[in-house]
C-alpha positions as CSV (number, residue, x, y, z in Angstrom):
1,E,78.1,-38.1,35.7
2,D,77.5,-41.8,36.4
3,E,77.2,-42.0,40.2
4,G,77.1,-45.5,41.0
5,A,80.7,-45.9,38.8
6,D,82.7,-44.8,42.2
7,C,81.3,-48.1,43.8
8,T,82.3,-50.4,41.0
9,V,84.9,-52.8,41.7
10,H,86.2,-54.8,38.9
11,S,87.3,-58.3,40.1
12,D,89.3,-61.1,38.2
13,L,87.9,-64.5,39.8
14,M,90.8,-66.3,37.9
15,S,93.6,-65.0,40.1
16,A,91.2,-65.3,42.9
17,I,92.0,-69.5,42.9
18,N,95.4,-70.6,43.5
19,R,97.0,-71.6,40.2
20,I,98.4,-75.2,40.0
21,D,101.5,-75.8,38.1
22,V,100.7,-76.9,34.1
23,A,102.9,-79.6,34.2
24,E,101.6,-80.8,37.7
25,A,97.5,-80.3,37.5
26,E,95.6,-83.7,37.0
27,I,91.6,-84.2,36.9
28,E,89.9,-87.5,37.9
29,L,86.7,-87.7,36.5
30,S,84.2,-90.9,37.4
31,W,80.9,-91.5,36.6
32,Q,78.5,-94.8,36.6
33,E,80.4,-96.2,33.8
34,G,84.1,-95.5,34.1
35,R,86.6,-92.9,35.4
36,Q,89.4,-90.9,33.6
37,L,92.1,-89.0,34.9
38,R,93.7,-86.5,33.0
39,A,96.8,-84.4,33.0
40,S,96.7,-80.9,31.8
41,S,98.6,-81.2,28.9
42,E,95.8,-83.9,27.9
43,M,92.7,-81.2,28.2
44,S,89.9,-80.8,26.7
45,V,87.0,-83.4,27.8
46,Q,84.4,-83.3,25.8
47,V,80.9,-84.7,27.6
48,G,77.9,-85.3,26.2
49,R,75.5,-88.3,24.7
50,A,77.4,-88.3,21.2
51,A,79.0,-91.0,20.9
52,E,82.7,-89.2,19.9
53,S,82.6,-87.6,23.2
54,D,85.4,-88.5,25.7
55,L,83.1,-88.8,28.4
56,C,80.0,-90.6,26.7
57,L,76.9,-90.5,29.0
58,T,73.7,-92.2,27.1
59,D,71.2,-90.3,29.3
60,P,68.3,-88.9,27.3
61,R,68.6,-85.6,29.6
62,V,72.2,-85.1,28.3
63,S,72.5,-83.4,25.4
64,R,75.1,-84.5,22.6
65,V,77.9,-82.2,23.4
66,H,76.8,-80.9,26.7
67,A,79.8,-79.4,28.6
68,R,83.6,-79.4,27.9
69,I,86.1,-79.0,30.6
70,E,89.5,-77.4,29.4
71,W,92.8,-76.0,31.0
72,R,92.7,-72.3,31.0
73,Q,95.3,-69.6,32.6
74,G,96.2,-72.4,35.1
75,A,92.7,-73.8,36.3
76,F,90.5,-76.6,35.5
77,V,87.2,-74.3,33.2
78,L,83.6,-76.3,32.8
79,T,81.9,-74.9,30.2
80,D,78.0,-76.2,29.9
81,L,77.0,-75.9,25.9
82,S,73.8,-77.7,26.9
83,S,70.0,-77.0,26.4
84,F,69.5,-77.9,29.9
85,G,72.0,-76.9,32.0
86,T,74.7,-78.1,34.0
87,W,75.2,-78.1,38.0
88,V,78.4,-78.1,40.0
89,R,78.3,-78.7,43.8
90,F,81.8,-78.5,45.6
91,S,82.7,-80.9,48.5
92,G,81.8,-79.2,51.8
93,S,79.0,-77.0,50.1
94,D,75.2,-77.8,50.2
95,T,74.6,-74.9,47.1
96,P,75.1,-75.7,43.8
97,V,76.5,-73.8,41.1
98,Q,73.5,-73.4,38.0
99,L,75.6,-73.0,34.7
100,R,73.1,-72.2,31.4
101,R,75.8,-71.7,28.5
102,D,78.3,-70.5,31.3
103,N,81.1,-71.9,33.1
104,C,83.4,-72.1,36.2
105,L,86.4,-72.8,37.9
106,L,86.4,-76.7,39.3
107,H,88.7,-76.6,42.3
108,G,88.9,-79.5,45.3
109,K,86.4,-82.3,44.6
110,G,82.6,-81.7,44.0
111,E,80.3,-83.3,41.7
112,I,78.7,-82.1,38.3
113,S,74.9,-83.0,37.5
114,L,74.0,-82.9,33.7
115,G,70.7,-81.9,32.5
116,V,68.6,-82.0,35.6
117,P,69.5,-80.5,39.0
118,F,71.0,-82.9,41.8
119,G,67.4,-83.2,43.6
120,D,66.8,-85.7,41.0
121,R,68.0,-89.3,42.4
122,T,68.2,-90.3,39.1
123,A,70.2,-87.3,37.7
124,P,73.7,-88.3,35.5
125,V,76.1,-87.3,38.1
126,V,80.2,-87.0,37.5
127,S,82.5,-86.7,40.1
128,F,85.9,-84.5,40.3
129,R,88.5,-84.1,42.0
130,V,91.1,-81.7,40.9
131,W,95.1,-82.0,42.3
132,D,98.4,-81.0,41.6
133,K,101.0,-84.1,41.7
134,G,102.4,-83.1,45.2
135,V,98.7,-82.4,46.9
136,I,95.8,-85.0,47.1
């Protein structure tokens, strides 16, 4: 008999975040070379060094296809597809989330560091802000 099974509690992270109405959701992405505003209906965004990327960063630490931001089940989801990893720091938190071929929900506002942690002052960083049209 598995005694630990009684202690396991399953949780659905997607249900823990308030979902935003699909018609109203937007994400703003800003980086040194520019800015994009995308509605949930215009998703997904490919981030990488490749010229055909929706958000192209030419830093050699950024993989050709580094990450993707998609609208899934009422939330913006960032997925790391890179060789070196992606770090996400949410506004109000000092502890970044490190992604290695993994994903996380983007909410509120914060920053995404591509290929190197935030401690590197030369890190390629993309700022993000998520909101619905009624809430900023």
